[in-house]
Biotite code that builds the C-alpha atoms (Angstrom):
import biotite.structure as struc

atoms = struc.array([
    struc.Atom([-15.518, -0.753, -10.589], chain_id="A", res_id=1, res_name="MET", atom_name="CA", element="C"),
    struc.Atom([-16.971, -3.723, -8.876], chain_id="A", res_id=2, res_name="THR", atom_name="CA", element="C"),
    struc.Atom([-16.509, -7.003, -9.728], chain_id="A", res_id=3, res_name="LYS", atom_name="CA", element="C"),
    struc.Atom([-19.892, -7.054, -11.434], chain_id="A", res_id=4, res_name="ASP", atom_name="CA", element="C"),
    struc.Atom([-18.852, -3.961, -13.490], chain_id="A", res_id=5, res_name="GLU", atom_name="CA", element="C"),
    struc.Atom([-15.690, -5.646, -14.331], chain_id="A", res_id=6, res_name="ALA", atom_name="CA", element="C"),
    struc.Atom([-17.857, -9.070, -15.538], chain_id="A", res_id=7, res_name="ILE", atom_name="CA", element="C"),
    struc.Atom([-19.593, -6.736, -18.005], chain_id="A", res_id=8, res_name="ILE", atom_name="CA", element="C"),
    struc.Atom([-16.666, -4.788, -19.505], chain_id="A", res_id=9, res_name="GLN", atom_name="CA", element="C"),
    struc.Atom([-14.661, -8.143, -19.442], chain_id="A", res_id=10, res_name="ILE", atom_name="CA", element="C"),
    struc.Atom([-17.352, -9.805, -21.626], chain_id="A", res_id=11, res_name="GLU", atom_name="CA", element="C"),
    struc.Atom([-17.864, -6.544, -23.731], chain_id="A", res_id=12, res_name="LYS", atom_name="CA", element="C"),
    struc.Atom([-14.187, -7.115, -24.676], chain_id="A", res_id=13, res_name="GLY", atom_name="CA", element="C"),
    struc.Atom([-12.248, -4.734, -22.596], chain_id="A", res_id=14, res_name="LYS", atom_name="CA", element="C"),
    struc.Atom([-8.716, -5.286, -21.119], chain_id="A", res_id=15, res_name="LYS", atom_name="CA", element="C"),
    struc.Atom([-8.966, -4.989, -17.154], chain_id="A", res_id=16, res_name="LEU", atom_name="CA", element="C"),
    struc.Atom([-6.635, -5.100, -14.607], chain_id="A", res_id=17, res_name="THR", atom_name="CA", element="C"),
    struc.Atom([-7.246, -5.055, -10.742], chain_id="A", res_id=18, res_name="HIS", atom_name="CA", element="C"),
    struc.Atom([-5.381, -3.193, -7.693], chain_id="A", res_id=19, res_name="TYR", atom_name="CA", element="C"),
    struc.Atom([-3.578, -5.708, -6.606], chain_id="A", res_id=20, res_name="TYR", atom_name="CA", element="C"),
    struc.Atom([-2.445, -7.017, -10.314], chain_id="A", res_id=21, res_name="PHE", atom_name="CA", element="C"),
    struc.Atom([1.215, -5.853, -11.146], chain_id="A", res_id=22, res_name="THR", atom_name="CA", element="C"),
    struc.Atom([1.395, -3.037, -13.637], chain_id="A", res_id=23, res_name="ALA", atom_name="CA", element="C"),
    struc.Atom([1.500, -5.429, -17.011], chain_id="A", res_id=24, res_name="ASP", atom_name="CA", element="C"),
    struc.Atom([-1.005, -8.126, -15.587], chain_id="A", res_id=25, res_name="GLU", atom_name="CA", element="C"),
    struc.Atom([-4.511, -7.949, -17.426], chain_id="A", res_id=26, res_name="TYR", atom_name="CA", element="C"),
    struc.Atom([-7.408, -9.986, -18.088], chain_id="A", res_id=27, res_name="VAL", atom_name="CA", element="C"),
    struc.Atom([-9.683, -10.088, -21.506], chain_id="A", res_id=28, res_name="PHE", atom_name="CA", element="C"),
    struc.Atom([-11.801, -12.267, -23.394], chain_id="A", res_id=29, res_name="LEU", atom_name="CA", element="C"),
    struc.Atom([-10.615, -13.853, -26.187], chain_id="A", res_id=30, res_name="ASN", atom_name="CA", element="C"),
    struc.Atom([-12.001, -14.958, -29.409], chain_id="A", res_id=31, res_name="TYR", atom_name="CA", element="C"),
    struc.Atom([-12.973, -18.311, -28.017], chain_id="A", res_id=32, res_name="ALA", atom_name="CA", element="C"),
    struc.Atom([-15.229, -16.978, -25.238], chain_id="A", res_id=33, res_name="GLY", atom_name="CA", element="C"),
    struc.Atom([-12.578, -17.607, -22.817], chain_id="A", res_id=34, res_name="LEU", atom_name="CA", element="C"),
    struc.Atom([-10.891, -15.147, -20.105], chain_id="A", res_id=35, res_name="TYR", atom_name="CA", element="C"),
    struc.Atom([-6.851, -14.873, -21.185], chain_id="A", res_id=36, res_name="GLU", atom_name="CA", element="C"),
    struc.Atom([-4.261, -13.186, -18.835], chain_id="A", res_id=37, res_name="THR", atom_name="CA", element="C"),
    struc.Atom([-1.529, -11.208, -20.326], chain_id="A", res_id=38, res_name="GLU", atom_name="CA", element="C"),
    struc.Atom([0.878, -14.050, -20.524], chain_id="A", res_id=39, res_name="ASP", atom_name="CA", element="C"),
    struc.Atom([-1.505, -16.312, -22.533], chain_id="A", res_id=40, res_name="GLY", atom_name="CA", element="C"),
    struc.Atom([-3.259, -18.206, -19.834], chain_id="A", res_id=41, res_name="VAL", atom_name="CA", element="C"),
    struc.Atom([-6.894, -18.609, -21.035], chain_id="A", res_id=42, res_name="ALA", atom_name="CA", element="C"),
    struc.Atom([-9.744, -20.482, -18.276], chain_id="A", res_id=43, res_name="VAL", atom_name="CA", element="C"),
    struc.Atom([-13.497, -20.345, -18.194], chain_id="A", res_id=44, res_name="THR", atom_name="CA", element="C"),
    struc.Atom([-15.000, -17.282, -16.548], chain_id="A", res_id=45, res_name="LYS", atom_name="CA", element="C"),
    struc.Atom([-15.823, -19.653, -13.935], chain_id="A", res_id=46, res_name="GLU", atom_name="CA", element="C"),
    struc.Atom([-12.569, -20.696, -13.211], chain_id="A", res_id=47, res_name="LEU", atom_name="CA", element="C"),
    struc.Atom([-10.984, -17.408, -13.304], chain_id="A", res_id=48, res_name="PHE", atom_name="CA", element="C"),
    struc.Atom([-13.306, -15.970, -10.841], chain_id="A", res_id=49, res_name="TRP", atom_name="CA", element="C"),
    struc.Atom([-12.764, -19.217, -8.405], chain_id="A", res_id=50, res_name="THR", atom_name="CA", element="C"),
    struc.Atom([-9.191, -18.070, -7.808], chain_id="A", res_id=51, res_name="TYR", atom_name="CA", element="C"),
    struc.Atom([-10.090, -14.732, -7.852], chain_id="A", res_id=52, res_name="HIS", atom_name="CA", element="C"),
    struc.Atom([-12.801, -15.246, -4.812], chain_id="A", res_id=53, res_name="PHE", atom_name="CA", element="C"),
    struc.Atom([-11.100, -13.216, -2.082], chain_id="A", res_id=54, res_name="ASN", atom_name="CA", element="C"),
    struc.Atom([-13.009, -9.854, -0.717], chain_id="A", res_id=55, res_name="LYS", atom_name="CA", element="C"),
    struc.Atom([-10.081, -7.886, -2.090], chain_id="A", res_id=56, res_name="ILE", atom_name="CA", element="C"),
    struc.Atom([-11.540, -8.470, -5.951], chain_id="A", res_id=57, res_name="PHE", atom_name="CA", element="C"),
    struc.Atom([-14.993, -7.566, -5.161], chain_id="A", res_id=58, res_name="ASP", atom_name="CA", element="C"),
    struc.Atom([-14.053, -3.768, -6.274], chain_id="A", res_id=59, res_name="ASP", atom_name="CA", element="C"),
    struc.Atom([-11.119, -1.807, -7.501], chain_id="A", res_id=60, res_name="GLU", atom_name="CA", element="C"),
    struc.Atom([-11.369, -3.027, -10.727], chain_id="A", res_id=61, res_name="TRP", atom_name="CA", element="C"),
    struc.Atom([-10.318, -0.674, -13.693], chain_id="A", res_id=62, res_name="GLU", atom_name="CA", element="C"),
    struc.Atom([-9.650, -0.525, -17.428], chain_id="A", res_id=63, res_name="PHE", atom_name="CA", element="C"),
    struc.Atom([-6.080, -1.408, -18.390], chain_id="A", res_id=64, res_name="TYR", atom_name="CA", element="C"),
    struc.Atom([-3.983, 1.036, -20.501], chain_id="A", res_id=65, res_name="ASP", atom_name="CA", element="C"),
    struc.Atom([-0.602, 0.053, -21.666], chain_id="A", res_id=66, res_name="GLN", atom_name="CA", element="C"),
    struc.Atom([0.096, 3.246, -22.299], chain_id="A", res_id=67, res_name="GLN", atom_name="CA", element="C"),
    struc.Atom([-0.475, 3.787, -18.108], chain_id="A", res_id=68, res_name="ASP", atom_name="CA", element="C"),
    struc.Atom([3.173, 3.908, -16.490], chain_id="A", res_id=69, res_name="GLU", atom_name="CA", element="C"),
    struc.Atom([1.992, 5.051, -13.172], chain_id="A", res_id=70, res_name="THR", atom_name="CA", element="C"),
    struc.Atom([1.725, 1.672, -11.767], chain_id="A", res_id=71, res_name="LYS", atom_name="CA", element="C"),
    struc.Atom([5.077, 1.140, -12.487], chain_id="A", res_id=72, res_name="LEU", atom_name="CA", element="C"),
])
């Protein structure tokens, strides 16, 4: 999915990963309304996208599936 689609899904509470993330990396919206990564780092939406500004993050987002080991 595209970045814009990914933002909508994160805001809906879905965990997402990206093609260039490792198999166990993902981002989600936490209870405080911050974007949180799998390792517990929580930042504002704006700060997250500041660090993921490169064109490679414009697409290739997908739902994170803990059961999916195809990326391992």
